[in-house]
N, C-alpha and C positions, 0 to 999 in steps of 0.2 A: 503493500500500499503505499504511496506516495505520502510525502510529507506535506501537511494541510496548512501551514503556516512559514511563509519566507521572510518575515518583517523582523526587523531588527531596530526600529526607530522610525525616522521619517521616510516618506515614500522614496524610492529610490530613483536618481537618474542614471538611464543607462545608456551608453553612446551607441549610435547606429551605425555599426560598421566601423568602430572608432569616429572620431571627430571628423565625420566625412563631410560637414560643411567647408573644413579647412585644408584637409590632405585627402590623395586620393583613398578610396575605401578600402578596407582591408590591407591596408600596409601597418608594418608594425610602427611606423611615424603616426599614422592615424591614431592607433591605440594608445601610444605613449602620450599624445597630446592630450587626449580624451581624458585620462587621468590627471595629466597638470590643469586642467581646465576645472576638474571637480568632480569628475564623473565616479559614481559608486561603483559601475561595472561598465564592460564595453559587451557590445552583442557582437557575435561572428558567426558567419554562415561557414558551414563545412561541407565540403563533397570530397569525394576520393580519387586518385589518380589509378593510372591502369595497374600500378603495383601496390595499390592499397592503402597509401600514404594519405592522411587525412590533413587536407588545406583547405585554406580560408578563403572562399569564394562565393559571392552569389549566384552569377550566371554560370549555368553549365557550359553555354558558349564563351569562347574568351575575347573575340575581337573586341567589344565593345569597351571592355576596361583593361587590355594588355595589347601590347605591340606586336602580337603573332602575326597579323598579317602583313608584318614587313620583313618578317624572317623566311627567307627562301626554303630554308631548309625542313621547315614546317609545312609547305604547301601541300604535299602528299597526303596529310593527315585531314585536310579539309574535306568536309562532305556534308549531305544532308540528313536530318537525322529528327524524328519526333521524339519531344521531351517534353513530359509532363501534358501531352495533348497539343502542343503547338509543335509546327515543323519549322525547323532552323536550319541554315546552312552558316558551316563556319568550322570552326575547332573548338573541339569538345575536351573538357578537363580528362574524362575518363579514358581518352584516346591518349595521353601523354603518359610517360614514367615520370617519377619525380623529379630525377636527374634532368629531363628535357625541359620539364615545366621550370624549373630553375633558370633556364636561359631566357625567360620572357620578363619583362619590366611591365610595372602597371602604370596607367593613365587613367585622368578623370573621367567619370562617366557623362558628366555634364558640364563641357569645357565652357560653353558660351554662358551660361547660368553661373557657374563659379571658377571664373579664370582666375582668381587668385590660388585655387586647389591646382588647376592645371597647370600652374609655372612649375610644379613639382614632377609632373609626368617624366617618368623613366629614370626615377631615383632609384626606385626600391622594387625588389622581387615579391614574389607570392610567398607568405609566410604559412608555416604549417601550424594546426593547433596547438601542439605542442610548445612552438617558440612563443605563441600568445600568452600562454599560461605561465612560462617563464618570466616573460615581461610583467605579467600581472604580479607574479611573485616577488620582483625586484622593486616594484612601484609599491606594494604592501610594506616591505620591509622600510622603502624611504620614508613612507609617510607615518607608519606605527599602526595601522588599522587595516583591517581585512578588506581587501576589493575582491569583485566578483567577474566573472564572465559568464555570459550568457549565451549559449551553443546552440543554434540552430540546425537541425540534420535536415539539408536540402535535398530534395527530389528523392527521398529513399526507395521508392518503388522503382523508379526508374534504373537507379544505380543497382538495385537487386537484380534488375533483368539483364545488367551487365555482369553478372556475377560478384558484386559489391554492396553487400548488405550492411549499413552505415552501423547498426547496434552490434553487429559482431565486430568489426572493426575496432569500435570505442571499446567492447570488453575486453579486446584482445591486448589493449594498453593498461600494463599493470596499474593498479589503484585507481585510474582515471574515474571510476563511477562511484567510489567511496569518498571523494572529495565533497567536503560541506560547502565549498566556494566555486562550484561549480553548478550553473542551472542549464537544464536541456529544455530544448524547445523544438516543436514541428506541428505543422498541419496535417501529418500523418498518424493518427492513433494506433494502428499498429506498430508502427516505430517506436513510439514511445511505451507500448506495452511490453514490446520485447526487449528495450533497454532496462526496463525494470528500474531506473534511476530513482533515488530518494527526492530531488528536485526536478519535476517535470511540469511543463507549461503547455496546454495545447492551444494551437494558434487557430483562429476562426477567420476566414475571409468575409464573411458574412455574420451579423449581429447573433451571436448564439440565442437559441429559444432556452426557456427554463429547463425544457427535457435535456438539451444539448448540455447545460451546466449541471445538472444531475448527474450525466452520464459520465462527464470529465472528472468528477470525483471519484470514479472507479480506478483511476490511474494517474492523476495529475493533482498538484497542490495549487494550481493558477490557471488563468487562461490569459491569452492574450488577444487584443481586439483592435481595429481600427479605431482612430479619434470620432468617427461619427458615431460608432457605437455607444458612446458616452456622452458626447456634444452632438446631437442630432441638429443638421441644418434644415433650414426652412426652404422654401420656393426661391430664396434668392439668395441662398447660399450662406445665411447668417446664422449664428449660435445665438442660443439664449439658455434656457433651462437644461439641465441635465438629465439624461434618461434614470432609468432604474436599474440599469444593469450592475452597476456596481453594488447596490444593494442586495441584489437577488443573489449576485455570486457568493458575497460575503455571509449572507445567511447559510451557505452551503459549503461555508468554511474555505471558499476559494480566493486567492489574490487576484487582482486585475492589473495586467501590464496593458501598457496602451501604445500604437506605433501608428505611422512614424511622424513624428514631430519635426516641421522643419521652418526655417525664417523667412524665406520667400514669399512674397505676394501672392502667388500663384498657387500656393499649397494652403494659405490661410483661409479662414472663413472671410466673406466680404466684409464684414462689419469690423475686422480687425486687420485690414490692409490701409497701408499708408501710401498715398498717392495712386498712380495709374501704371508705373512701370513693373512688368510681372517680375522681374528678377530682383528687383530690390527689397530690400528687409521693411516687413511690416511689424504688427505689434503680436511677434512670437511668444514673447513672455507673457503677453495677455493670454493667450491659449494656453499656455502653460499652467499658469493659475487658475483658469476656470477648471481644466482636469484635476489638479491637485484638489483643487476644493470640492471636486465631485468625490472625493475619497479614494482615488487610484492609489495603487501601490507600487507602481512604477511607470516611468515615462520613457519610451526609448525615442531618442532624438538626435537629428545630425549636429545640433548645435549644444552641445553638453552646459557650457556657461550660461546660456541664457535660461536654460532649465534650472539650473541650480540658484541664479539670480533671483527666478520668480519664486523659487521654493524658500528662499532667505526671507524673501519680503512677507512671508504670511506667517506671523508667530502662532498664529491659532489654528495652523493646518492639522487637519486629522492625522494622527498617528498609526502609520502602517503598522496591521496587526503581526 
């Protein structure tokens, strides 16, 4: 049975793929910066290489966030493949050995929107999960309090079809599942059940029903939902009162994590935008404050410093359980 209480005090600020608003996502630099900006934990997505190494990538296809397309030695690996119901053409993580994957460097996903981050393109390679945990351990020692890593198992069903079952690969790493400073997330119920981790979070793409929440208690201690599940938007895209989701989850002893908080106007509710420029920053602190006030237990954000500042300004914030 999964643990039902992840809380240790205030709601947690969890840096989405590291401080991905400032550095290319899933780089050691992005994770390190996140902790330096005050994040309590970093969220990392995990996929497996052809030889079973757990690496930190969100996309199975590599060309959007790495320089793979400019490396002629890997042209023979380019192919068309269906991943999670979507047909894609490019280069796929599980077609590379770890040694070959190490030849690639990472680039910013949204270079026009995040030009500052894009200025760091090509500086860093793809890290392993073990390297991220080691970095977190060093940062924990530096600040003197325990920091976390939230690990999302990406596309487990697809990888199983390739002979790579993520729960087995995790279990093969001695002591990994026993660590209380790691939290495991997935949209895939079967993967979480098979993993059997003490700290598991079931992710939902759509707002979970009461029945969904009850079923999640059988194998998870928390649920992860989109912002709109907690702060619904009206027909004009504005937010007001929060939903009852947090209350319903807490009655079932489930924590609630919310994703993904971003600073740019185009990602914010219409009543929290500042100006008309889509890539300009709006009142992201205001949205974070509303989410915290709704009683969430963790906010997954591209800009951890904004979420930390919003949390700090609310002395009467509900305490995460």
